[in-house]
N, C-alpha and C positions, 0 to 999 in steps of 0.2 A: 578162297574165291567168294566174292560177294555178288549176290543177285538181287536186283531191285525189280519188283513186280509192277510198280507204278500203279496205274489205274486198273490193271488186270487183277490186282490182289483181291478185291471184293468179288469179282466175277469168279475167279478160281475157287475161292473159299465157298461161295454160295453153291456152285455146281457140285463140289465134292460133298458138302453137307446135305444138299438136296438128295443126292443119290444114297447117302448113308441113312438118312431118316425116312426114305420112301420104302414102305414094306413091299412094294411091287418090284423094286430093283433086284437084279440078279444077286442071290446070296453070296456068290463068290466075289462079286464086285464089292459088296458091303464088307466082307471079311478082309479083302485086300485094302480097302480104305481104312478100316480099323487098325490093321497092322501098320499102314503108313502113318496114321496119327500117332500110334504108339512109338514108333521109331523117331518121328519128328519131336515128340515131347522129350525123349531121352537125349537126343543128339543135336537138335537144331532149335535153340530158343526163339529165334526170329520166326520160324515157321510155326512153332507152337503158339506163340502170341497171336499170329495171324489167324490160325484156325480156331483159337479159343474165342475170338471176337469179343474181347473185353476192353473196357475203358480203364485207363490208368487212374488209380485213386487220387493221384495228385491233381488230376483235371476234374474229377467228378465227386470230390469229397473224400470221405474216409473208407468207402466200400467200393469193391469192384462192381461194375455194372455189366451184365452179360447181354450181348447183342442178340438180335433176332436170328442171325445165322450162325450161332455158335455151335460147335460140335458138342458142347456140354448139355444141350437140350435134348 
């Protein structure tokens, strides 16, 4: 099954990352988001790439560029 988030991709990523990085968010929510990211990294390369918010080195030179809303920050 293929899912295309279209314009909602950035919104979804930003909302999840904002909750994850906010120290005032519910700890259980932050733990659930961390588990979600872990499973996405292991099983869903498309979701992993979306949540990492990085630019492909083919487009930006020889190094990956981490975006402002990356879960890596």
